[in-house]
MDAnalysis code that builds the backbone (N, CA, C; Angstrom):
import MDAnalysis as mda
import numpy as np

u = mda.Universe.empty(657, n_residues=219, atom_resindex=np.repeat(np.arange(219), 3), trajectory=True)
u.add_TopologyAttr("name", ["N", "CA", "C"] * 219)
u.add_TopologyAttr("resid", np.arange(1, 220))
u.add_TopologyAttr("resname", ["MET", "ALA", "LYS", "GLN", "ARG", "LEU", "VAL", "ASN", "THR", "ARG", "PHE", "TRP", "ASP", "ASP", "ASN", "TYR", "ILE", "ILE", "GLU", "LEU", "ASP", "PRO", "ILE", "GLU", "LYS", "LEU", "LEU", "PHE", "LEU", "TYR", "LEU", "ILE", "THR", "ASN", "PRO", "LEU", "THR", "ASN", "ILE", "ALA", "GLY", "ILE", "TYR", "GLU", "ILE", "LYS", "ILE", "LYS", "ARG", "MET", "ALA", "PHE", "ASP", "THR", "GLY", "ILE", "ASP", "LYS", "ASP", "MET", "VAL", "GLU", "LYS", "ILE", "LEU", "ASN", "ARG", "PHE", "GLU", "LYS", "ASP", "GLY", "LYS", "ILE", "LYS", "TYR", "LEU", "ASN", "ASP", "TYR", "VAL", "VAL", "LEU", "LYS", "ASN", "PHE", "ILE", "LYS", "ASN", "GLN", "ASN", "LEU", "ASN", "PRO", "SER", "VAL", "ILE", "SER", "GLY", "ILE", "LYS", "ARG", "GLU", "ILE", "LEU", "SER", "LEU", "PRO", "ASP", "TYR", "ILE", "LYS", "ASP", "SER", "LEU", "SER", "PRO", "ASP", "CYS", "ILE", "GLN", "THR", "GLY", "THR", "LEU", "ASN", "LEU", "THR", "LYS", "LEU", "ASN", "LEU", "THR", "LYS", "LEU", "ILE", "SER", "SER", "SER", "LYS", "LYS", "SER", "THR", "GLU", "LYS", "ILE", "THR", "TYR", "SER", "ASP", "ASN", "THR", "LEU", "GLN", "VAL", "ALA", "LYS", "ILE", "LEU", "GLY", "VAL", "ASN", "PRO", "LEU", "PRO", "SER", "LEU", "GLU", "LYS", "LEU", "LEU", "ASN", "THR", "THR", "TYR", "PRO", "ALA", "TYR", "SER", "PHE", "ARG", "ALA", "LEU", "ALA", "GLU", "ASN", "ILE", "VAL", "ALA", "TRP", "CYS", "GLU", "GLU", "LYS", "ASN", "LYS", "LYS", "PRO", "SER", "ILE", "GLN", "ARG", "LEU", "VAL", "LYS", "TRP", "ALA", "ASN", "THR", "ASN", "TYR", "GLU", "GLU", "GLY", "LYS", "LEU", "PRO", "LYS", "LYS"])
u.atoms.positions = np.array([
    [100.442, 104.753, 122.266],
    [100.745, 105.765, 123.188],
    [99.990, 107.193, 122.994],
    [98.868, 107.373, 123.767],
    [97.905, 108.561, 123.678],
    [98.720, 109.746, 124.079],
    [98.338, 110.935, 123.468],
    [98.774, 112.121, 123.834],
    [98.006, 112.542, 124.965],
    [98.859, 113.535, 125.779],
    [98.238, 114.081, 127.060],
    [97.667, 115.516, 126.925],
    [96.564, 116.058, 127.256],
    [96.375, 117.310, 127.682],
    [96.141, 117.378, 129.008],
    [97.128, 118.232, 129.562],
    [96.740, 118.546, 131.052],
    [95.920, 119.757, 131.126],
    [95.192, 119.647, 132.070],
    [94.102, 120.937, 132.374],
    [94.401, 121.499, 133.661],
    [94.809, 122.818, 133.733],
    [94.946, 123.133, 135.149],
    [93.743, 123.160, 135.919],
    [93.819, 122.942, 137.188],
    [92.631, 123.048, 137.972],
    [91.967, 124.351, 138.111],
    [92.643, 125.285, 137.962],
    [92.065, 126.710, 137.676],
    [91.091, 126.920, 136.888],
    [90.888, 125.737, 135.913],
    [90.116, 126.025, 134.843],
    [88.508, 126.243, 135.390],
    [88.546, 125.527, 136.683],
    [87.020, 125.422, 137.078],
    [87.053, 126.912, 137.939],
    [87.754, 127.727, 138.253],
    [87.633, 128.959, 138.864],
    [87.643, 130.125, 137.918],
    [87.839, 129.608, 136.587],
    [87.977, 130.753, 135.701],
    [86.480, 131.511, 135.657],
    [86.504, 132.776, 135.706],
    [85.083, 133.580, 135.617],
    [84.363, 133.371, 134.481],
    [84.876, 133.021, 133.299],
    [83.901, 132.690, 132.233],
    [83.345, 131.287, 132.275],
    [84.242, 130.466, 132.571],
    [83.757, 128.892, 133.012],
    [82.560, 128.779, 134.094],
    [82.917, 129.568, 135.123],
    [82.042, 129.500, 136.188],
    [80.615, 129.869, 135.784],
    [80.062, 130.971, 134.746],
    [79.079, 131.439, 134.381],
    [78.219, 130.408, 133.201],
    [79.185, 129.318, 132.899],
    [78.784, 128.193, 131.872],
    [77.495, 127.529, 132.445],
    [76.574, 126.843, 131.777],
    [75.748, 125.879, 132.097],
    [76.613, 124.616, 132.079],
    [76.273, 123.545, 132.832],
    [77.006, 122.347, 132.826],
    [77.147, 121.781, 131.377],
    [76.314, 121.870, 130.273],
    [76.403, 121.297, 129.199],
    [77.495, 121.958, 128.392],
    [77.499, 123.450, 128.494],
    [78.389, 124.215, 128.016],
    [79.907, 124.098, 128.453],
    [80.077, 123.890, 129.937],
    [81.415, 123.328, 130.500],
    [81.723, 122.190, 129.895],
    [80.969, 121.216, 129.639],
    [81.331, 119.880, 129.075],
    [81.902, 120.129, 127.690],
    [81.303, 121.054, 126.751],
    [81.847, 120.941, 125.605],
    [82.957, 121.891, 125.606],
    [83.216, 122.744, 126.481],
    [84.460, 123.615, 126.354],
    [85.484, 122.796, 126.785],
    [85.396, 121.803, 127.823],
    [86.481, 120.904, 128.224],
    [86.813, 120.051, 127.250],
    [85.659, 119.586, 126.436],
    [85.983, 118.640, 125.307],
    [86.883, 119.177, 124.257],
    [86.630, 120.468, 124.049],
    [87.282, 121.080, 122.953],
    [88.765, 121.272, 123.244],
    [89.150, 121.266, 124.516],
    [90.565, 121.346, 124.708],
    [91.251, 120.312, 125.166],
    [90.482, 118.995, 125.139],
    [91.036, 117.740, 125.658],
    [90.810, 116.766, 124.507],
    [89.948, 116.764, 123.667],
    [89.610, 115.646, 122.859],
    [90.646, 115.062, 122.082],
    [90.667, 113.914, 121.499],
    [91.684, 113.374, 120.731],
    [92.270, 114.000, 119.479],
    [91.582, 114.980, 119.070],
    [91.923, 115.761, 117.746],
    [92.761, 116.928, 117.956],
    [92.977, 117.444, 119.279],
    [93.402, 118.703, 119.758],
    [94.900, 118.405, 119.274],
    [95.530, 119.585, 119.080],
    [96.924, 119.471, 118.958],
    [97.694, 120.716, 119.643],
    [98.969, 120.707, 119.498],
    [99.691, 121.686, 120.513],
    [99.533, 123.224, 120.037],
    [98.945, 123.395, 118.960],
    [98.491, 124.852, 118.521],
    [97.075, 125.100, 118.962],
    [96.243, 124.130, 119.200],
    [94.756, 124.442, 119.590],
    [94.084, 124.749, 118.409],
    [94.520, 124.308, 117.306],
    [93.900, 124.717, 116.026],
    [93.860, 123.205, 115.188],
    [92.504, 122.779, 114.918],
    [92.454, 121.406, 114.430],
    [91.206, 121.297, 113.861],
    [90.923, 120.183, 113.040],
    [89.672, 119.835, 112.172],
    [88.979, 119.094, 112.843],
    [87.671, 119.428, 113.173],
    [86.847, 118.391, 113.804],
    [85.308, 118.680, 113.390],
    [84.388, 117.750, 113.117],
    [82.958, 117.958, 112.677],
    [82.283, 117.975, 113.788],
    [81.225, 118.759, 113.806],
    [80.182, 119.028, 114.723],
    [79.708, 117.592, 114.979],
    [79.326, 116.717, 114.088],
    [78.913, 115.681, 114.149],
    [79.728, 114.599, 115.247],
    [81.129, 114.827, 115.116],
    [82.087, 113.849, 116.242],
    [81.821, 114.543, 117.460],
    [81.672, 116.051, 117.505],
    [81.554, 116.666, 118.985],
    [80.326, 115.928, 119.503],
    [79.290, 115.979, 118.671],
    [77.800, 115.491, 119.276],
    [77.960, 114.065, 119.862],
    [78.743, 113.257, 118.868],
    [78.716, 111.803, 119.122],
    [79.562, 111.495, 120.434],
    [80.768, 112.413, 120.511],
    [81.617, 112.012, 121.692],
    [80.958, 112.391, 123.054],
    [80.363, 113.632, 123.160],
    [79.866, 114.235, 124.184],
    [78.264, 113.614, 124.588],
    [77.762, 113.371, 123.719],
    [76.344, 113.023, 123.674],
    [75.327, 114.139, 123.896],
    [75.956, 115.417, 123.333],
    [74.988, 116.515, 123.272],
    [74.445, 116.623, 121.896],
    [73.210, 116.961, 122.053],
    [72.531, 117.087, 120.546],
    [73.185, 118.029, 119.664],
    [73.262, 117.501, 118.391],
    [73.965, 118.319, 117.258],
    [73.581, 119.765, 117.455],
    [72.143, 120.052, 117.362],
    [71.847, 121.225, 117.144],
    [72.260, 122.194, 118.527],
    [72.313, 121.513, 119.546],
    [72.791, 122.248, 120.725],
    [74.307, 122.592, 120.821],
    [75.180, 121.585, 120.223],
    [76.618, 121.735, 119.899],
    [76.985, 122.949, 118.913],
    [75.972, 123.182, 117.904],
    [76.027, 124.307, 117.159],
    [75.766, 125.605, 117.960],
    [74.715, 125.529, 118.533],
    [74.387, 126.762, 119.466],
    [75.435, 127.015, 120.683],
    [75.917, 126.166, 121.205],
    [77.066, 126.414, 122.133],
    [78.247, 126.939, 121.500],
    [78.702, 126.167, 120.234],
    [79.650, 126.792, 119.592],
    [79.579, 128.247, 119.076],
    [78.320, 128.694, 118.816],
    [78.201, 130.047, 118.382],
    [78.335, 130.949, 119.471],
    [77.843, 130.489, 120.817],
    [78.187, 131.283, 121.902],
    [79.554, 131.634, 122.187],
    [80.396, 130.653, 122.265],
    [81.955, 130.587, 122.555],
    [82.383, 131.490, 121.376],
    [81.919, 131.311, 120.109],
    [82.635, 132.356, 119.110],
    [82.260, 133.841, 119.420],
    [80.744, 133.946, 119.675],
    [80.566, 135.319, 119.956],
    [81.075, 135.803, 121.254],
    [81.672, 135.030, 122.186],
    [82.431, 135.520, 123.333],
    [83.836, 135.586, 123.142],
    [84.087, 135.490, 122.158],
    [85.763, 135.455, 121.498],
    [86.566, 134.261, 122.285],
    [85.888, 133.327, 122.326],
    [86.884, 132.070, 122.839],
    [87.163, 131.077, 121.850],
    [86.502, 131.005, 120.934],
    [86.881, 130.186, 119.757],
    [86.489, 130.831, 118.283],
    [87.029, 130.323, 117.333],
    [86.576, 130.394, 115.975],
    [86.239, 128.949, 115.579],
    [85.150, 128.870, 114.794],
    [84.876, 127.575, 114.175],
    [84.606, 128.078, 112.656],
    [85.440, 127.498, 111.761],
    [85.434, 127.841, 110.250],
    [85.583, 126.586, 109.440],
    [84.731, 126.313, 108.684],
    [84.702, 125.202, 107.736],
    [85.566, 123.856, 108.574],
    [84.753, 123.449, 109.710],
    [85.195, 122.410, 110.346],
    [86.320, 122.321, 110.948],
    [86.943, 123.473, 111.156],
    [88.207, 123.775, 111.845],
    [87.976, 124.473, 113.177],
    [88.400, 124.179, 114.336],
    [88.197, 124.828, 115.618],
    [89.498, 125.560, 115.968],
    [89.541, 126.889, 116.124],
    [90.667, 127.690, 116.606],
    [90.369, 128.043, 118.080],
    [91.023, 127.530, 119.157],
    [91.076, 127.933, 120.339],
    [91.925, 129.078, 120.572],
    [91.321, 130.252, 120.796],
    [92.041, 131.522, 120.797],
    [93.035, 131.765, 122.117],
    [92.835, 131.166, 123.100],
    [93.928, 131.240, 124.222],
    [94.783, 130.132, 124.532],
    [94.572, 129.128, 123.523],
    [95.315, 127.834, 123.898],
    [96.696, 127.918, 123.898],
    [97.447, 128.635, 122.946],
    [98.679, 128.648, 122.731],
    [99.375, 129.571, 123.996],
    [98.697, 130.622, 124.484],
    [99.267, 131.391, 125.507],
    [99.469, 130.490, 126.676],
    [98.525, 129.439, 126.935],
    [98.644, 128.834, 128.259],
    [99.575, 127.537, 128.136],
    [100.388, 127.563, 127.140],
    [101.277, 126.574, 126.926],
    [102.580, 126.726, 127.552],
    [103.555, 125.868, 127.911],
    [104.655, 126.301, 128.398],
    [105.675, 126.345, 127.065],
    [106.026, 127.558, 126.732],
    [106.566, 127.716, 125.504],
    [107.893, 127.583, 125.543],
    [108.442, 126.219, 125.715],
    [109.936, 126.057, 125.603],
    [110.261, 125.597, 123.817],
    [111.452, 125.409, 123.635],
    [111.762, 125.426, 122.099],
    [111.035, 124.182, 121.419],
    [110.823, 122.958, 122.206],
    [110.191, 122.086, 121.510],
    [108.645, 122.145, 121.248],
    [107.997, 122.983, 122.227],
    [106.608, 123.353, 121.961],
    [106.749, 124.347, 120.934],
    [107.385, 125.247, 120.730],
    [107.441, 126.292, 119.802],
    [107.436, 125.569, 118.395],
    [108.374, 124.759, 118.380],
    [108.636, 123.835, 116.905],
    [107.487, 123.291, 116.545],
    [106.944, 122.670, 117.703],
    [105.456, 121.775, 117.257],
    [104.473, 122.637, 116.735],
    [104.321, 124.003, 117.563],
    [103.141, 124.841, 117.207],
    [103.342, 125.357, 115.617],
    [104.736, 125.662, 115.403],
    [105.052, 126.171, 113.904],
    [104.762, 125.006, 113.072],
    [104.976, 123.771, 113.342],
    [104.509, 122.649, 112.524],
    [103.015, 122.576, 112.301],
    [102.201, 122.714, 113.461],
    [100.697, 122.653, 112.918],
    [100.447, 123.793, 112.098],
    [100.872, 124.962, 112.291],
    [100.494, 126.199, 111.777],
    [100.835, 126.033, 110.209],
    [102.002, 125.484, 109.726],
    [102.409, 125.494, 108.459],
    [101.496, 124.591, 107.865],
    [101.019, 123.566, 108.563],
    [100.247, 122.472, 107.900],
    [98.672, 122.857, 107.783],
    [98.213, 123.948, 108.151],
    [96.840, 124.512, 107.994],
    [96.713, 124.997, 106.552],
    [95.260, 124.853, 106.088],
    [95.014, 125.496, 104.709],
    [95.155, 127.011, 104.687],
    [95.199, 127.590, 103.804],
    [95.809, 128.931, 103.717],
    [94.689, 129.985, 104.346],
    [93.291, 129.281, 103.990],
    [92.154, 130.036, 104.442],
    [92.074, 130.064, 106.038],
    [92.529, 129.211, 106.555],
    [92.420, 128.947, 108.060],
    [93.623, 129.725, 108.740],
    [94.833, 129.829, 108.041],
    [95.991, 130.647, 108.463],
    [95.511, 132.117, 108.364],
    [94.815, 132.595, 107.216],
    [94.351, 134.020, 107.150],
    [93.422, 134.508, 108.417],
    [92.887, 133.320, 108.957],
    [92.004, 133.659, 109.987],
    [92.558, 133.936, 111.200],
    [94.046, 133.567, 111.504],
    [94.805, 133.703, 112.576],
    [95.534, 134.831, 112.775],
    [95.293, 135.803, 112.007],
    [96.050, 137.128, 112.380],
    [95.141, 138.046, 111.818],
    [94.932, 139.319, 112.780],
    [95.481, 139.505, 114.006],
    [94.822, 138.809, 115.279],
    [93.316, 138.638, 115.222],
    [92.498, 138.374, 116.247],
    [92.891, 136.820, 117.065],
    [93.304, 135.843, 116.414],
    [93.567, 134.633, 116.985],
    [94.996, 134.504, 117.439],
    [95.996, 134.834, 116.698],
    [97.208, 134.760, 117.132],
    [97.818, 135.683, 118.247],
    [97.003, 136.816, 118.208],
    [97.660, 138.101, 118.966],
    [96.657, 137.938, 120.375],
    [95.709, 137.035, 120.422],
    [95.003, 137.119, 121.643],
    [95.749, 136.967, 122.753],
    [95.263, 137.783, 123.912],
    [95.765, 137.428, 125.149],
    [97.430, 137.959, 125.335],
    [98.242, 137.183, 126.047],
    [99.647, 137.708, 126.152],
    [100.517, 136.906, 125.269],
    [100.043, 136.253, 124.333],
    [100.890, 135.508, 123.451],
    [102.102, 136.393, 122.873],
    [103.563, 135.555, 123.227],
    [104.561, 136.352, 122.594],
    [104.854, 136.154, 121.304],
    [104.426, 137.056, 120.241],
    [104.674, 137.053, 118.996],
    [106.134, 137.237, 118.647],
    [106.935, 137.878, 119.459],
    [108.361, 137.964, 118.961],
    [108.993, 136.604, 119.247],
    [108.570, 135.762, 120.174],
    [109.381, 134.605, 120.557],
    [108.725, 133.484, 119.437],
    [107.683, 133.562, 119.004],
    [107.102, 132.526, 118.213],
    [106.956, 132.790, 116.726],
    [107.279, 134.154, 116.505],
    [107.237, 134.772, 115.025],
    [106.283, 134.077, 114.219],
    [105.169, 133.875, 114.505],
    [104.168, 133.103, 113.802],
    [103.682, 133.823, 112.664],
    [103.353, 135.069, 112.767],
    [102.857, 135.872, 111.585],
    [104.232, 136.025, 110.675],
    [105.496, 136.153, 110.862],
    [106.209, 135.958, 109.617],
    [106.426, 134.694, 109.165],
    [106.276, 133.638, 109.751],
    [106.224, 132.272, 109.480],
    [105.324, 131.961, 108.583],
    [103.718, 132.308, 108.808],
    [102.885, 132.057, 107.912],
    [103.048, 132.987, 106.525],
    [103.420, 134.224, 106.711],
    [103.619, 135.050, 105.514],
    [104.812, 134.573, 104.612],
    [105.804, 133.920, 105.152],
    [106.791, 133.231, 104.299],
    [106.508, 132.249, 103.783],
    [105.473, 131.250, 104.621],
    [105.213, 130.181, 103.837],
    [104.274, 130.450, 102.578],
    [103.372, 131.559, 102.671],
    [102.568, 131.826, 101.495],
    [103.419, 132.103, 100.565],
    [104.345, 133.058, 100.493],
    [105.223, 133.576, 99.370],
    [105.811, 132.343, 98.984],
    [106.369, 131.296, 99.663],
    [107.221, 130.234, 99.085],
    [106.184, 129.402, 98.109],
    [105.009, 129.381, 98.327],
    [104.327, 128.744, 97.320],
    [104.525, 128.837, 95.904],
    [104.800, 130.441, 95.561],
    [105.135, 130.559, 94.116],
    [106.336, 130.356, 93.573],
    [107.424, 129.969, 94.499],
    [108.663, 130.087, 94.328],
    [109.373, 128.554, 94.327],
    [108.701, 127.824, 95.167],
    [109.522, 126.454, 95.755],
    [109.331, 125.617, 94.420],
    [110.669, 124.891, 94.310],
    [110.616, 123.812, 93.505],
    [110.627, 122.381, 94.364],
    [109.770, 121.522, 93.906],
    [109.707, 120.417, 94.832],
    [110.310, 119.108, 94.294],
    [110.968, 118.444, 95.420],
    [111.866, 117.332, 95.293],
    [110.971, 116.180, 94.721],
    [112.008, 115.056, 94.056],
    [111.126, 113.896, 93.571],
    [110.337, 113.273, 94.461],
    [111.010, 113.372, 95.739],
    [110.321, 112.698, 97.010],
    [109.118, 113.117, 97.297],
    [108.854, 114.563, 97.478],
    [107.698, 115.117, 97.432],
    [106.544, 115.001, 96.263],
    [106.970, 114.948, 95.085],
    [106.195, 114.640, 93.925],
    [105.503, 113.254, 94.013],
    [106.490, 112.401, 94.493],
    [106.106, 110.938, 94.533],
    [104.835, 110.864, 95.627],
    [105.136, 111.314, 96.733],
    [104.396, 111.194, 97.874],
    [102.966, 111.769, 97.381],
    [102.930, 113.165, 96.756],
    [101.862, 113.702, 96.136],
    [100.908, 113.058, 95.310],
    [101.650, 112.274, 94.433],
    [100.993, 111.494, 93.486],
    [100.159, 110.255, 93.984],
    [100.850, 109.719, 94.953],
    [100.197, 108.646, 95.712],
    [98.853, 109.150, 96.520],
    [99.036, 110.326, 96.869],
    [97.933, 110.904, 97.618],
    [96.816, 111.338, 96.736],
    [97.354, 111.524, 95.529],
    [96.279, 112.203, 94.373],
    [95.934, 113.559, 94.583],
    [97.102, 114.385, 95.025],
    [96.848, 115.746, 95.209],
    [98.096, 116.556, 94.718],
    [97.843, 117.773, 94.716],
    [99.004, 118.667, 94.095],
    [99.942, 118.937, 95.557],
    [101.245, 119.006, 95.193],
    [102.256, 119.313, 96.223],
    [102.122, 120.646, 96.762],
    [102.360, 120.606, 98.012],
    [102.666, 121.772, 98.832],
    [103.784, 122.288, 99.526],
    [103.976, 123.223, 99.803],
    [105.404, 123.565, 100.586],
    [105.296, 122.881, 102.136],
    [104.171, 122.822, 102.613],
    [104.277, 121.997, 103.933],
    [104.737, 120.657, 103.846],
    [104.221, 119.931, 102.515],
    [104.727, 118.652, 102.362],
    [106.373, 118.554, 102.158],
    [106.652, 119.422, 101.296],
    [107.947, 119.532, 101.015],
    [109.076, 119.543, 102.168],
    [108.474, 120.701, 103.052],
    [109.250, 120.736, 104.458],
    [109.311, 119.508, 105.281],
    [107.986, 118.962, 105.465],
    [107.745, 117.658, 106.040],
    [108.737, 116.524, 105.651],
    [108.986, 116.056, 104.315],
    [109.771, 114.985, 103.986],
    [111.168, 115.462, 103.902],
    [111.592, 116.676, 103.558],
    [113.061, 116.721, 103.408],
    [113.531, 117.687, 104.426],
    [112.845, 118.477, 105.341],
    [113.446, 119.007, 106.361],
    [113.001, 118.836, 107.879],
    [111.745, 118.453, 108.118],
    [111.505, 118.235, 109.377],
    [111.738, 116.567, 109.925],
    [111.323, 115.771, 108.921],
    [111.544, 114.337, 109.268],
    [112.112, 113.556, 108.066],
    [113.520, 113.960, 107.733],
    [113.965, 113.550, 106.403],
    [114.376, 111.691, 106.491],
    [114.474, 111.339, 107.812],
    [114.734, 109.981, 107.784],
    [113.703, 108.944, 107.678],
    [112.651, 109.458, 107.384],
    [111.362, 108.626, 107.517],
    [110.727, 108.440, 106.221],
    [109.990, 107.131, 105.906],
    [109.529, 106.840, 104.698],
    [108.237, 107.456, 104.556],
    [107.825, 108.569, 103.954],
    [106.512, 108.846, 103.852],
    [105.715, 108.376, 102.491],
    [106.574, 107.647, 101.786],
    [105.709, 106.833, 100.758],
    [104.771, 105.863, 101.382],
    [105.327, 105.224, 102.496],
    [104.939, 104.009, 103.175],
    [103.708, 104.655, 103.856],
    [103.972, 105.955, 104.560],
    [102.852, 106.350, 105.301],
    [101.599, 106.953, 104.209],
    [102.004, 107.439, 103.218],
    [101.045, 107.888, 102.237],
    [100.060, 106.815, 101.910],
    [100.777, 105.579, 101.472],
    [100.206, 104.473, 101.247],
    [99.119, 103.993, 102.227],
    [99.663, 104.141, 103.584],
    [98.909, 103.678, 104.579],
    [97.632, 104.432, 104.772],
    [97.711, 105.839, 104.499],
    [96.631, 106.993, 104.515],
    [95.603, 106.714, 103.626],
    [96.092, 106.383, 102.137],
    [95.047, 106.150, 101.207],
    [94.355, 105.219, 101.386],
    [94.911, 103.879, 102.013],
    [94.345, 102.664, 102.300],
    [93.251, 103.006, 103.270],
    [93.564, 103.681, 104.440],
    [92.565, 103.971, 105.401],
    [91.408, 104.947, 104.981],
    [91.855, 105.989, 103.911],
    [90.758, 106.879, 103.677],
    [89.743, 106.130, 102.652],
    [90.203, 105.169, 101.780],
    [89.411, 104.180, 100.998],
    [88.409, 103.417, 101.900],
    [88.959, 103.093, 102.981],
    [87.961, 102.217, 104.139],
    [87.145, 103.029, 104.791],
    [87.398, 104.344, 104.983],
    [86.720, 105.109, 105.760],
    [85.956, 106.200, 104.709],
    [85.951, 105.860, 103.432],
    [85.564, 106.732, 102.502],
    [85.800, 108.254, 102.852],
    [86.927, 108.634, 102.887],
    [87.554, 110.010, 103.049],
    [88.521, 110.204, 102.038],
    [88.681, 111.458, 101.854],
    [89.669, 112.067, 100.738],
    [91.015, 112.075, 101.261],
    [92.061, 111.397, 100.999],
    [93.303, 111.743, 101.174],
    [93.560, 113.284, 100.998],
    [94.495, 113.735, 101.740],
    [95.033, 115.024, 101.599],
    [96.321, 115.295, 102.411],
    [97.143, 116.402, 101.975],
    [98.599, 116.485, 102.641],
    [98.316, 117.007, 104.052],
    [97.112, 117.808, 104.440],
    [96.909, 118.045, 105.579],
    [96.808, 116.940, 106.710],
    [96.249, 115.802, 106.106],
    [95.819, 114.501, 106.927],
    [97.242, 113.901, 107.105],
    [97.960, 113.871, 106.026],
    [99.570, 113.171, 106.155],
    [100.216, 114.069, 107.183],
    [100.185, 115.282, 106.968],
    [101.028, 116.240, 107.994],
    [100.612, 115.849, 109.506],
    [99.279, 115.697, 109.694],
    [98.773, 115.603, 111.005],
    [99.270, 114.174, 111.378],
    [99.218, 113.260, 110.542],
    [99.438, 111.842, 110.955],
    [100.899, 111.687, 111.135],
    [101.712, 112.327, 110.466],
    [103.218, 112.431, 110.593],
    [103.378, 112.927, 111.935],
    [103.035, 113.954, 112.204],
    [103.438, 114.581, 113.724],
    [102.875, 113.606, 114.739],
    [101.594, 113.076, 114.574],
    [101.382, 112.179, 115.734],
    [102.018, 111.030, 115.845],
    [102.358, 110.418, 114.572],
    [103.077, 108.918, 114.696],
    [104.538, 109.325, 115.163],
    [105.114, 110.725, 114.795],
    [106.415, 110.939, 115.023],
    [106.481, 111.075, 116.724],
    [105.398, 111.598, 117.201],
    [105.338, 111.856, 118.681],
    [105.423, 110.407, 119.483],
    [104.642, 109.413, 118.807],
    [104.412, 108.163, 119.320],
    [105.659, 107.010, 118.839],
    [106.560, 107.756, 118.021],
    [107.704, 106.741, 117.736],
    [107.249, 105.658, 116.562],
    [106.114, 106.157, 115.909],
    [105.733, 105.068, 114.907],
    [105.904, 105.186, 113.537],
    [106.647, 106.401, 113.256],
    [106.970, 106.606, 111.805],
    [107.656, 105.509, 111.165],
    [107.434, 105.066, 109.963],
    [108.173, 104.130, 109.180],
    [109.478, 104.754, 108.494],
    [110.581, 104.138, 109.157],
    [111.891, 104.507, 108.592],
    [112.216, 104.111, 107.141],
    [113.063, 105.053, 106.555],
    [113.455, 104.335, 105.156],
    [114.325, 103.228, 105.348],
])
C-alpha cells in the first residue's frame, strides 16, 4: 500500500509557483510528492535520485535547488531536504503530530540543529501545539543519560552501529509489540544487496513506513 500525498489545487495559484519555469514547477511538485517524502517534510534523498525520477539534468537539479533554498522554500543539507512550509500545511490532528515527532526524533543531530529557528518556526506553525523545539532539546540531552535495553543493544549490533535514543524509543515505547531484530536483519540483507550502509535512521524510516502499511513483523 503506497503512501498518499495530497496536493491542494491552490498549489497552481500560489504566487511563487506561478513565477517558476515549467521545469522548476516539476521539481517543486516532485519534492512534496516523491516516494521518500514523509509527514514532516524532512527526508533524505540524493540529487542523482531526483534527476533520475524527473528526467531533469543533474546540474539543473542542483541549480534549481539552490534557487529554492535562496528563496527560503527549502534547505538541502548533506542529502537531506527540509521543506520549510510543509508542516504548517498539514492537518495537525494528534495522529499527524505524533508522526511528525517520530520523524523529527529519527533525524541526525546536525539536521535537527538546522530546524530551529528558521525551519520549524517558518510561517504559521504552532510550536506550542507541536512542542518540537522542546522535543529536540530533550532528545539531545537524553543521549548522555540513557541506559539502553538489551533489545536495543541487540538490534544495534545486528546493524553494526552504536545505539541511539531514537532506537531505544522505537523498540520499547513506540512499537514494543514488534520484532525489530527481524526487521534489522532484513535491512542488513537489503543494504548488502544494494551496497548501502545499514543505519538506525534507515531502520526508523522503514519501521514507520511498514507500520503505516501494516507490515511490521510481530514478536
